C-alpha positions as a Markdown table, in Angstrom:
| # | Residue | x | y | z |
|---|---|---|---|---|
| 1 | Met | 0.0 | 0.0 | 0.0 |
| 2 | Ile | 2.8 | 2.4 | 0.9 |
| 3 | Ser | 4.5 | 2.0 | -2.4 |
| 4 | Ile | 1.2 | 2.6 | -4.3 |
| 5 | Leu | 0.4 | 5.8 | -2.3 |
| 6 | Leu | 4.0 | 7.1 | -2.7 |
| 7 | Gly | 3.9 | 6.4 | -6.4 |
| 8 | Leu | 0.6 | 8.2 | -6.8 |
| 9 | Ala | 1.9 | 11.2 | -4.7 |
| 10 | Val | 5.0 | 11.5 | -6.9 |
| 11 | Leu | 2.9 | 11.3 | -10.1 |
| 12 | Gly | 0.6 | 14.0 | -8.7 |
| 13 | Tyr | 3.4 | 16.3 | -7.8 |
| 14 | Leu | 5.0 | 15.9 | -11.2 |
| 15 | Ala | 1.7 | 16.7 | -12.9 |
| 16 | Ile | 1.4 | 19.8 | -10.8 |
| 17 | Val | 5.0 | 20.9 | -11.6 |
| 18 | Phe | 4.5 | 20.3 | -15.3 |
| 19 | Glu | 1.0 | 21.8 | -15.4 |
| 20 | Ala | 1.8 | 24.0 | -18.5 |
| 21 | Pro | 3.1 | 21.3 | -20.9 |
| 22 | Ile | 0.5 | 18.6 | -20.0 |
| 23 | Arg | -2.3 | 21.2 | -20.0 |
| 24 | Ile | -4.1 | 19.8 | -16.9 |
| 25 | Asn | -5.0 | 22.4 | -14.3 |
| 26 | Lys | -3.1 | 21.8 | -11.0 |
| 27 | Thr | -6.3 | 22.2 | -9.0 |
| 28 | Ile | -7.8 | 19.1 | -10.7 |
| 29 | Thr | -4.6 | 17.2 | -10.3 |
| 30 | Ser | -4.3 | 17.9 | -6.6 |
| 31 | Ile | -8.0 | 17.1 | -5.8 |
| 32 | Leu | -7.8 | 13.8 | -7.9 |
| 33 | Thr | -4.5 | 12.8 | -6.2 |
| 34 | Gly | -5.6 | 13.6 | -2.7 |
| 35 | Ser | -9.0 | 11.9 | -2.9 |
| 36 | Leu | -7.7 | 8.9 | -4.8 |
| 37 | Cys | -5.0 | 8.3 | -2.2 |
| 38 | Trp | -7.7 | 8.2 | 0.6 |
| 39 | Val | -9.8 | 5.8 | -1.5 |
| 40 | Ile | -6.8 | 3.4 | -1.9 |
| 41 | Tyr | -5.9 | 3.8 | 1.8 |
| 42 | Ala | -9.5 | 2.8 | 2.8 |
| 43 | Leu | -9.6 | -0.1 | 0.4 |
| 44 | Met | -6.3 | -1.5 | 1.5 |
| 45 | Tyr | -6.7 | -0.7 | 5.2 |
| 46 | Gln | -6.5 | -3.9 | 7.3 |
| 47 | Gly | -8.6 | -2.8 | 10.3 |
| 48 | Asn | -12.2 | -1.4 | 10.6 |
| 49 | Lys | -13.0 | 0.8 | 7.6 |
| 50 | Asn | -14.9 | 3.2 | 9.8 |
| 51 | Glu | -11.6 | 4.1 | 11.4 |
| 52 | Val | -10.4 | 5.5 | 8.1 |
| 53 | Ala | -13.6 | 7.6 | 7.7 |
| 54 | Glu | -13.2 | 8.9 | 11.2 |
| 55 | Lys | -9.6 | 9.9 | 10.5 |
| 56 | Leu | -10.6 | 11.6 | 7.3 |
| 57 | Ile | -13.4 | 13.6 | 9.0 |
| 58 | Gln | -11.0 | 14.6 | 11.8 |
| 59 | His | -8.4 | 15.9 | 9.2 |
| 60 | Phe | -11.0 | 17.6 | 7.1 |
| 61 | Gly | -12.1 | 19.6 | 10.1 |
| 62 | Glu | -8.6 | 21.2 | 10.1 |
| 63 | Ile | -8.6 | 21.6 | 6.3 |
| 64 | Ser | -12.1 | 23.2 | 6.2 |
| 65 | Gly | -10.9 | 25.8 | 8.8 |
| 66 | Leu | -8.1 | 26.8 | 6.4 |
| 67 | Leu | -10.4 | 26.9 | 3.4 |
| 68 | Ile | -12.9 | 29.1 | 5.2 |
| 69 | Phe | -10.1 | 31.4 | 6.4 |
| 70 | Leu | -8.7 | 31.7 | 2.8 |
| 71 | Leu | -12.2 | 32.3 | 1.3 |
| 72 | Gly | -13.0 | 35.0 | 3.9 |
| 73 | Ala | -9.7 | 36.8 | 3.5 |
| 74 | Met | -9.9 | 36.7 | -0.3 |
| 75 | Thr | -13.4 | 38.1 | -0.2 |
| 76 | Ile | -12.4 | 40.9 | 2.1 |
| 77 | Val | -9.6 | 41.8 | -0.4 |
| 78 | Glu | -12.0 | 41.7 | -3.3 |
| 79 | Leu | -14.5 | 43.9 | -1.4 |
| 80 | Ile | -11.8 | 46.5 | -0.8 |
| 81 | Asp | -10.8 | 46.3 | -4.4 |
| 82 | Ile | -14.4 | 46.7 | -5.7 |
| 83 | His | -14.6 | 49.9 | -3.7 |
| 84 | Lys | -11.2 | 51.0 | -5.1 |
| 85 | Gly | -9.9 | 51.0 | -1.5 |
| 86 | Phe | -6.3 | 50.4 | -2.5 |
| 87 | Ser | -6.3 | 53.6 | -4.5 |
| 88 | Val | -6.3 | 55.5 | -1.2 |
| 89 | Ile | -2.6 | 54.6 | -1.1 |
| 90 | Thr | -1.7 | 54.3 | -4.8 |
| 91 | Asn | -3.3 | 57.6 | -5.9 |
| 92 | Arg | -1.0 | 59.5 | -3.6 |
| 93 | Ile | 2.2 | 58.3 | -5.4 |
| 94 | Arg | 3.2 | 61.4 | -7.4 |
| 95 | Thr | 7.0 | 61.3 | -7.7 |
| 96 | Arg | 8.7 | 61.3 | -11.1 |
| 97 | Ser | 12.1 | 60.2 | -9.6 |
| 98 | Val | 12.8 | 56.6 | -10.6 |
| 99 | Leu | 14.9 | 56.0 | -7.5 |
| 100 | Lys | 12.1 | 57.4 | -5.1 |
| 101 | Leu | 9.5 | 55.3 | -7.0 |
| 102 | Leu | 11.6 | 52.1 | -6.5 |
| 103 | Trp | 11.7 | 52.6 | -2.7 |
| 104 | Ile | 8.1 | 53.7 | -2.4 |
| 105 | Val | 6.8 | 50.8 | -4.5 |
| 106 | Gly | 9.0 | 48.3 | -2.6 |
| 107 | Gly | 8.0 | 49.7 | 0.8 |
| 108 | Ile | 4.2 | 49.8 | 0.1 |
| 109 | Thr | 4.3 | 46.3 | -1.4 |
| 110 | Phe | 6.2 | 44.9 | 1.6 |
| 111 | Phe | 3.7 | 46.2 | 4.2 |
| 112 | Met | 0.6 | 45.7 | 2.1 |
| 113 | Ser | 1.4 | 42.0 | 1.5 |
| 114 | Ala | 1.8 | 41.5 | 5.3 |
| 115 | Leu | -1.8 | 42.8 | 5.8 |
| 116 | Leu | -3.4 | 41.2 | 2.7 |
| 117 | Asp | -1.5 | 38.4 | 0.9 |
| 118 | Asn | 1.3 | 38.5 | -1.6 |
| 119 | Leu | -0.8 | 37.6 | -4.6 |
| 120 | Ala | -3.4 | 40.3 | -4.1 |
| 121 | Thr | -0.7 | 42.8 | -3.3 |
| 122 | Ala | 1.3 | 42.0 | -6.5 |
| 123 | Ile | -1.8 | 42.4 | -8.7 |
| 124 | Ile | -2.7 | 45.7 | -7.1 |
| 125 | Met | 0.9 | 47.0 | -7.5 |
| 126 | Ile | 1.3 | 46.0 | -11.1 |
| 127 | Thr | -2.0 | 47.6 | -11.9 |
| 128 | Leu | -0.7 | 50.8 | -10.3 |
| 129 | Leu | 2.6 | 50.6 | -12.2 |
| 130 | Lys | 0.7 | 50.3 | -15.5 |
| 131 | Lys | -1.3 | 53.4 | -14.6 |
| 132 | Leu | 1.8 | 55.3 | -13.6 |
| 133 | Met | 4.0 | 54.7 | -16.6 |
| 134 | Pro | 4.2 | 53.2 | -20.0 |
| 135 | Lys | 5.9 | 49.8 | -20.7 |
| 136 | Ser | 9.7 | 50.2 | -20.3 |
| 137 | Glu | 12.7 | 48.5 | -18.8 |
| 138 | Thr | 12.2 | 50.7 | -15.7 |
| 139 | Arg | 8.7 | 49.4 | -15.2 |
| 140 | Met | 9.8 | 45.8 | -15.6 |
| 141 | Ile | 12.5 | 46.2 | -12.9 |
| 142 | Leu | 9.9 | 47.8 | -10.6 |
| 143 | Ala | 7.6 | 44.8 | -11.3 |
| 144 | Gly | 10.4 | 42.4 | -10.4 |
| 145 | Ile | 11.0 | 44.3 | -7.1 |
| 146 | Val | 7.2 | 44.0 | -6.5 |
| 147 | Val | 7.6 | 40.1 | -6.6 |
| 148 | Ile | 10.5 | 40.2 | -4.1 |
| 149 | Ala | 8.8 | 42.7 | -1.8 |
| 150 | Ala | 5.4 | 40.9 | -1.8 |
| 151 | Asn | 7.1 | 37.6 | -0.9 |
| 152 | Ala | 9.3 | 39.2 | 1.8 |
| 153 | Gly | 6.3 | 41.0 | 3.3 |
| 154 | Gly | 4.2 | 37.9 | 3.4 |
| 155 | Ala | 7.0 | 35.9 | 5.2 |
| 156 | Phe | 6.7 | 37.6 | 8.6 |
| 157 | Ser | 2.9 | 37.9 | 8.8 |
| 158 | Pro | 0.5 | 35.1 | 9.8 |
| 159 | Ile | -2.0 | 36.2 | 7.1 |
| 160 | Gly | 0.5 | 37.4 | 4.5 |
| 161 | Asp | 1.4 | 34.2 | 2.7 |
| 162 | Ile | 0.0 | 30.7 | 2.4 |
| 163 | Thr | 3.1 | 29.3 | 4.0 |
| 164 | Thr | 2.8 | 31.3 | 7.2 |
| 165 | Thr | -1.0 | 30.9 | 7.2 |
| 166 | Leu | -0.6 | 27.1 | 7.1 |
| 167 | Leu | 2.0 | 27.2 | 9.9 |
| 168 | Trp | -0.1 | 29.5 | 12.0 |
| 169 | Ile | -3.4 | 27.6 | 11.6 |
| 170 | Gly | -1.5 | 24.3 | 12.1 |
| 171 | Gly | -0.2 | 25.5 | 15.5 |
| 172 | Gln | 3.4 | 25.6 | 14.5 |
| 173 | Val | 3.9 | 29.4 | 15.0 |
| 174 | Ser | 2.1 | 32.1 | 16.9 |
| 175 | Ala | 1.2 | 35.4 | 15.3 |
| 176 | Leu | 3.3 | 37.5 | 17.7 |
| 177 | Gly | 6.2 | 35.1 | 17.6 |
| 178 | Ile | 6.5 | 35.0 | 13.8 |
| 179 | Val | 6.3 | 38.8 | 13.5 |
| 180 | Lys | 8.8 | 39.4 | 16.2 |
| 181 | Thr | 11.3 | 36.8 | 14.9 |
| 182 | Leu | 11.0 | 37.3 | 11.1 |
| 183 | Leu | 10.4 | 41.0 | 10.7 |
| 184 | Leu | 14.1 | 42.0 | 10.5 |
| 185 | Pro | 15.1 | 39.0 | 8.3 |
| 186 | Ser | 12.2 | 39.8 | 6.0 |
| 187 | Ile | 13.2 | 43.4 | 5.8 |
| 188 | Met | 16.7 | 42.3 | 4.8 |
| 189 | Cys | 15.3 | 40.1 | 2.1 |
| 190 | Leu | 13.9 | 43.3 | 0.5 |
| 191 | Leu | 16.5 | 45.9 | 1.6 |
| 192 | Ile | 19.5 | 44.3 | -0.1 |
| 193 | Pro | 17.7 | 43.9 | -3.5 |
| 194 | Leu | 16.5 | 47.5 | -3.2 |
| 195 | Leu | 20.1 | 48.8 | -2.5 |
| 196 | Leu | 21.5 | 46.8 | -5.4 |
| 197 | Ala | 18.7 | 47.9 | -7.8 |
| 198 | Ser | 19.2 | 51.5 | -6.7 |
| 199 | Tyr | 22.6 | 51.6 | -8.6 |
| 200 | Arg | 20.7 | 50.9 | -11.9 |
| 201 | Met | 17.8 | 53.3 | -11.3 |
| 202 | Asn | 18.6 | 57.0 | -12.0 |
| 203 | Gly | 16.9 | 59.9 | -13.7 |
| 204 | Phe | 13.2 | 60.6 | -14.1 |
| 205 | Thr | 10.3 | 58.8 | -15.7 |
| 206 | Met | 7.4 | 60.1 | -17.6 |
| 207 | Leu | 4.2 | 59.4 | -15.6 |
| 208 | Arg | 0.9 | 59.0 | -17.3 |
| 209 | Val | -1.7 | 61.8 | -16.8 |
| 210 | Gln | -3.1 | 61.4 | -13.3 |
| 211 | Leu | -6.3 | 62.7 | -11.7 |
| 212 | Ser | -5.9 | 65.8 | -9.5 |
| 213 | Met | -6.1 | 65.2 | -5.7 |
| 214 | Ala | -9.5 | 67.0 | -5.7 |
| 215 | Glu | -10.9 | 64.5 | -8.3 |
| 216 | Val | -9.3 | 61.6 | -6.4 |
| 217 | Ile | -10.9 | 62.6 | -3.1 |
| 218 | Lys | -14.3 | 63.1 | -4.9 |
| 219 | Glu | -14.1 | 59.6 | -6.4 |
| 220 | Glu | -13.1 | 58.0 | -3.1 |
| 221 | Lys | -16.1 | 59.6 | -1.4 |
| 222 | Met | -18.4 | 58.3 | -4.1 |
| 223 | Arg | -17.2 | 54.7 | -3.7 |
| 224 | Gly | -16.6 | 54.8 | 0.1 |
| 225 | Ser | -13.0 | 53.8 | -0.7 |
| 226 | Leu | -11.4 | 55.1 | 2.5 |
| 227 | Ser | -14.1 | 53.7 | 4.8 |
| 228 | Val | -14.0 | 50.2 | 3.4 |
| 229 | Phe | -10.2 | 50.2 | 3.2 |
| 230 | Leu | -9.9 | 51.1 | 6.9 |
| 231 | Ala | -12.6 | 48.6 | 7.9 |
| 232 | Gly | -10.7 | 45.9 | 5.9 |
| 233 | Val | -7.3 | 46.7 | 7.4 |
| 234 | Phe | -8.8 | 46.9 | 10.9 |
| 235 | Gly | -10.6 | 43.6 | 10.5 |
| 236 | Leu | -7.6 | 41.7 | 9.2 |
| 237 | Val | -5.3 | 43.1 | 11.9 |
| 238 | Met | -7.9 | 41.9 | 14.5 |
| 239 | Val | -7.8 | 38.3 | 13.2 |
| 240 | Pro | -4.6 | 37.2 | 15.0 |
| 241 | Ile | -5.5 | 39.3 | 18.0 |
| 242 | Ile | -8.9 | 37.5 | 18.4 |
| 243 | Lys | -7.2 | 34.2 | 18.0 |
| 244 | Ser | -4.6 | 35.1 | 20.7 |
| 245 | Ile | -7.2 | 36.3 | 23.2 |
| 246 | Thr | -9.9 | 33.7 | 22.6 |
| 247 | Gly | -8.0 | 30.7 | 21.4 |
| 248 | Leu | -10.6 | 30.2 | 18.7 |
| 249 | Pro | -9.6 | 29.2 | 15.1 |
| 250 | Pro | -8.6 | 32.1 | 12.8 |
| 251 | Phe | -11.6 | 31.6 | 10.5 |
| 252 | Ile | -13.8 | 33.0 | 13.2 |
| 253 | Gly | -11.9 | 36.3 | 13.2 |
| 254 | Val | -11.9 | 36.4 | 9.4 |
| 255 | Leu | -15.7 | 35.9 | 9.3 |
| 256 | Met | -16.2 | 38.7 | 11.8 |
| 257 | Ala | -13.9 | 40.9 | 9.7 |
| 258 | Leu | -15.8 | 40.1 | 6.5 |
| 259 | Ala | -19.1 | 41.0 | 8.2 |
| 260 | Leu | -17.6 | 44.3 | 9.4 |
| 261 | Val | -16.4 | 45.3 | 5.9 |
| 262 | Ser | -19.8 | 44.2 | 4.4 |
| 263 | Met | -21.7 | 46.3 | 7.0 |
| 264 | Val | -19.6 | 49.4 | 6.2 |
| 265 | Ser | -20.3 | 48.9 | 2.5 |
| 266 | Ile | -24.0 | 48.4 | 3.1 |
| 267 | Val | -24.3 | 51.5 | 5.2 |
| 268 | Tyr | -22.3 | 53.6 | 2.7 |
| 269 | His | -24.4 | 52.5 | -0.3 |
| 270 | Arg | -27.8 | 52.2 | 1.5 |
| 271 | Asn | -29.4 | 55.1 | -0.5 |
| 272 | Lys | -28.4 | 53.8 | -3.9 |
| 273 | Thr | -30.5 | 51.7 | -6.2 |
| 274 | Gln | -30.5 | 47.9 | -5.9 |
| 275 | Glu | -28.6 | 47.5 | -9.1 |
| 276 | Glu | -25.8 | 49.8 | -7.8 |
| 277 | Lys | -25.8 | 48.1 | -4.4 |
| 278 | Glu | -25.1 | 44.7 | -6.1 |
| 279 | Lys | -21.9 | 46.0 | -7.6 |
| 280 | Tyr | -20.5 | 46.5 | -4.1 |
| 281 | Ser | -22.0 | 43.3 | -2.5 |
| 282 | Val | -20.4 | 40.3 | -0.9 |
| 283 | Ala | -22.0 | 38.1 | -3.6 |
| 284 | Tyr | -20.2 | 40.1 | -6.3 |
| 285 | Ala | -16.9 | 40.0 | -4.4 |
| 286 | Leu | -17.2 | 36.2 | -4.0 |
| 287 | Ser | -17.7 | 35.8 | -7.8 |
| 288 | Lys | -14.2 | 37.4 | -8.2 |
| 289 | Val | -12.4 | 35.2 | -5.7 |
| 290 | Asp | -9.9 | 32.7 | -7.0 |
| 291 | Val | -11.8 | 29.6 | -5.7 |
| 292 | Ser | -9.5 | 27.2 | -7.7 |
| 293 | Ser | -6.5 | 28.1 | -5.6 |
| 294 | Ile | -8.5 | 27.3 | -2.4 |
| 295 | Leu | -9.5 | 23.9 | -3.9 |
| 296 | Tyr | -5.9 | 23.3 | -4.9 |
| 297 | Phe | -4.8 | 23.5 | -1.2 |
| 298 | Met | -7.7 | 21.3 | -0.2 |
| 299 | Gly | -6.3 | 18.6 | -2.5 |
| 300 | Ile | -2.7 | 19.1 | -1.4 |
| 301 | Leu | -3.7 | 18.8 | 2.3 |
| 302 | Leu | -5.8 | 15.7 | 1.7 |
| 303 | Leu | -2.7 | 14.2 | 0.1 |
| 304 | Val | -0.4 | 15.3 | 2.9 |
| 305 | Tyr | -2.7 | 13.9 | 5.6 |
| 306 | Val | -3.0 | 10.4 | 4.0 |
| 307 | Leu | 0.9 | 10.3 | 3.6 |
| 308 | Glu | 1.1 | 11.3 | 7.3 |
| 309 | Glu | -1.3 | 8.5 | 8.3 |
| 310 | Val | 0.8 | 5.8 | 6.6 |
| 311 | Glu | 4.0 | 7.4 | 8.1 |
| 312 | Ile | 5.6 | 8.1 | 4.7 |
| 313 | Leu | 6.4 | 11.7 | 5.8 |
| 314 | Ser | 7.9 | 10.7 | 9.1 |
| 315 | Gln | 10.2 | 8.2 | 7.4 |
| 316 | Leu | 11.2 | 10.9 | 4.9 |
| 317 | Ser | 11.9 | 13.2 | 7.8 |
| 318 | Leu | 14.3 | 10.6 | 9.4 |
| 319 | Phe | 16.0 | 10.1 | 6.0 |
| 320 | Leu | 16.6 | 13.8 | 5.5 |
| 321 | Gln | 17.9 | 14.2 | 9.1 |
| 322 | Glu | 20.3 | 11.3 | 8.6 |
| 323 | Ser | 21.4 | 12.4 | 5.1 |
| 324 | Leu | 22.0 | 16.1 | 5.7 |
| 325 | Pro | 24.4 | 17.7 | 8.1 |
| 326 | Ser | 21.7 | 19.8 | 9.8 |
| 327 | Asn | 18.1 | 20.8 | 9.7 |
| 328 | Asp | 19.1 | 24.4 | 8.7 |
| 329 | Ile | 20.7 | 23.1 | 5.4 |
| 330 | Met | 17.5 | 21.1 | 4.7 |
| 331 | Val | 15.3 | 24.2 | 5.3 |
| 332 | Val | 17.6 | 26.4 | 3.0 |
| 333 | Ala | 17.2 | 23.6 | 0.4 |
| 334 | Ile | 13.4 | 23.7 | 0.8 |
| 335 | Gly | 13.6 | 27.5 | 0.2 |
| 336 | Val | 15.5 | 27.0 | -3.1 |
| 337 | Leu | 13.1 | 24.2 | -4.1 |
| 338 | Ser | 10.2 | 26.6 | -3.5 |
| 339 | Ser | 11.4 | 28.6 | -6.5 |
| 340 | Ile | 10.3 | 25.6 | -8.6 |
| 341 | Val | 7.7 | 23.7 | -6.6 |
| 342 | Asp | 4.7 | 25.4 | -5.0 |
| 343 | Asn | 5.8 | 26.7 | -1.5 |
| 344 | Gly | 2.4 | 25.9 | 0.1 |
| 345 | Ser | 2.6 | 22.2 | -0.7 |
| 346 | Leu | 6.2 | 22.1 | 0.5 |
| 347 | Val | 5.3 | 23.6 | 3.8 |
| 348 | Ala | 2.3 | 21.3 | 4.1 |
| 349 | Ala | 4.6 | 18.4 | 3.6 |
| 350 | Thr | 7.0 | 19.6 | 6.3 |
| 351 | Gln | 4.1 | 19.9 | 8.7 |
| 352 | Gly | 3.6 | 16.1 | 8.2 |
| 353 | Met | 7.3 | 15.4 | 8.5 |
| 354 | Phe | 8.0 | 17.0 | 11.8 |
| 355 | Thr | 5.8 | 16.6 | 14.9 |
| 356 | Leu | 4.7 | 19.4 | 17.3 |
| 357 | Ser | 5.9 | 17.2 | 20.2 |
| 358 | Glu | 9.4 | 17.2 | 18.9 |
| 359 | Tyr | 9.3 | 20.8 | 17.5 |
| 360 | Pro | 6.7 | 22.8 | 19.6 |
| 361 | Leu | 5.1 | 26.1 | 19.0 |
| 362 | Asp | 7.5 | 28.9 | 17.8 |
| 363 | His | 10.4 | 26.4 | 17.5 |
| 364 | Ser | 13.2 | 27.9 | 15.3 |
| 365 | Leu | 12.6 | 25.1 | 12.7 |
| 366 | Trp | 9.1 | 26.4 | 11.9 |
| 367 | Glu | 10.2 | 30.0 | 11.8 |
| 368 | Phe | 13.1 | 29.2 | 9.5 |
| 369 | Ile | 10.8 | 27.2 | 7.2 |
| 370 | Ala | 8.4 | 30.2 | 7.0 |
| 371 | Leu | 11.3 | 32.5 | 6.1 |
| 372 | Cys | 12.9 | 30.3 | 3.5 |
| 373 | Ala | 9.8 | 28.9 | 1.9 |
| 374 | Gly | 8.2 | 32.3 | 1.8 |
| 375 | Thr | 11.1 | 34.2 | 0.3 |
| 376 | Gly | 12.8 | 31.5 | -1.7 |
| 377 | Gly | 10.1 | 31.6 | -4.4 |
| 378 | Ser | 11.3 | 35.1 | -5.5 |
| 379 | Met | 14.4 | 33.5 | -7.1 |
| 380 | Leu | 12.4 | 32.4 | -10.2 |
| 381 | Ile | 9.4 | 34.1 | -11.6 |
| 382 | Ile | 7.5 | 30.8 | -11.6 |
| 383 | Gly | 8.3 | 30.3 | -7.9 |
| 384 | Ser | 5.4 | 32.2 | -6.3 |
| 385 | Ala | 1.9 | 33.2 | -7.0 |
| 386 | Ala | 3.0 | 36.8 | -7.0 |
| 387 | Gly | 5.6 | 36.0 | -9.6 |
| 388 | Ile | 3.2 | 34.2 | -11.9 |
| 389 | Ala | 0.7 | 37.0 | -11.6 |
| 390 | Ile | 3.3 | 39.6 | -12.6 |
| 391 | Met | 4.6 | 37.3 | -15.4 |
| 392 | Glu | 1.1 | 37.2 | -16.9 |
| 393 | Lys | 0.1 | 40.8 | -16.4 |
| 394 | Glu | 3.5 | 42.4 | -17.4 |
| 395 | Lys | 4.2 | 39.8 | -20.1 |
| 396 | Met | 7.6 | 39.2 | -18.5 |
| 397 | Thr | 9.7 | 36.3 | -19.8 |
| 398 | Phe | 11.3 | 33.7 | -17.6 |
| 399 | Leu | 14.8 | 34.5 | -19.0 |
| 400 | Trp | 14.5 | 38.2 | -18.6 |
| 401 | Tyr | 13.6 | 37.7 | -14.9 |
| 402 | Leu | 16.4 | 35.2 | -14.5 |
| 403 | Lys | 18.9 | 37.7 | -15.9 |
| 404 | Lys | 17.7 | 40.9 | -14.2 |
| 405 | Ile | 15.9 | 40.0 | -11.0 |
| 406 | Thr | 17.1 | 36.5 | -9.9 |
| 407 | Pro | 20.5 | 37.8 | -8.8 |
| 408 | Leu | 18.8 | 40.5 | -6.6 |
| 409 | Ala | 16.4 | 37.9 | -5.2 |
| 410 | Ile | 19.3 | 35.5 | -4.4 |
| 411 | Ala | 21.2 | 38.3 | -2.6 |
| 412 | Gly | 18.0 | 39.1 | -0.6 |
| 413 | Tyr | 17.4 | 35.4 | 0.2 |
| 414 | Val | 21.0 | 35.0 | 1.5 |
| 415 | Ala | 20.8 | 38.3 | 3.5 |
| 416 | Gly | 17.6 | 37.2 | 5.2 |
| 417 | Ile | 19.0 | 33.8 | 6.1 |
| 418 | Val | 22.2 | 35.2 | 7.5 |
| 419 | Thr | 20.2 | 37.8 | 9.5 |
| 420 | Tyr | 17.9 | 35.1 | 10.9 |
| 421 | Leu | 20.8 | 32.8 | 11.9 |
| 422 | Ile | 22.7 | 35.7 | 13.6 |
| 423 | Leu | 19.5 | 36.7 | 15.6 |
| 424 | Asn | 18.8 | 33.1 | 16.5 |
| 425 | Leu | 22.4 | 32.7 | 17.9 |
| 426 | Leu | 22.0 | 36.0 | 19.9 |
| 427 | Met | 18.7 | 35.0 | 21.3 |
| 428 | His | 19.8 | 31.5 | 22.3 |
């Protein structure tokens, strides 16, 4: 049974990695692989079949918590976007200096991705760059910096990236612990690329015609941009606080935040026609959510849990610990691998490989995994959701990114690791 399940898992992962050439959506592959493995496990299980069903239901309780969390958070982001809430920040970028623009875009992306998620932030920022300036080498470099900044910003926040969200909901890291430990290493992951890129960026750029501030404020009032943006940010910031105070799963906080943003929107648009109200509704926001990515993680987690049940992952953990000189080298390798393989699935696998009894809450192993898996994806444009979104929207080629941005991302990755290891030595 173990060899069959392992063979299926490997085939499933290969199909996900080679999604483009085989033309099969990775969501379909992950759901099929995950569910098929559970069916085979149940058919070949030697004991009472009801035990397998009970195990599956128990695991699916954890999976559903993550799925509801992701669905709620994504809907909040879409609601803010429908109200043009992000324009509250982006409309106020007025500089023509390329160097200033580089640091402003990097800084905004970094902190926004910590509050939202790196994919949503990358899409918002590339849309902004397209509005600010025509297609050019400068805009492409700025877009590359957006990828690095989005991944670095997501790495220290429990709600900023799927890797940290998985570890937070799984009980491997606490919200305060990960922010406190990874904030400085994450800043270094961005700071070094920004400094290196600054040598190339000089002069001024031609900005597209922008609305005057009076027109901007008028448009924001019409849509309720500021109110919804503030409600969304407040709601998302409260999610880890609610979990810390009550001990309840994070999806409760996200559902409360979603209700809060919805209420602000309803109150703001209460005097408009039904047709206008629907444009700002939760139902419309839900229609824009990327549900396929949520289902993808459901399939991946189903697969991870069945591999955990048959102890394949614990055996793999022992093999890696015996083969490699240290866990730190293994985690750095996971980060490099995350530039090719989806980082969410890698982190989900490590959760099955290492137990909480051996590596408890806020252990350095989990924090280091969050940093490396979160920021390692920046090294290749296909290595993160943010990178793939930029690739599609900016029509950026793999080779251009490899030549111009990958060296910056590698420098940032190394700087983040070195900073983390130094801090870890000082604290222990």
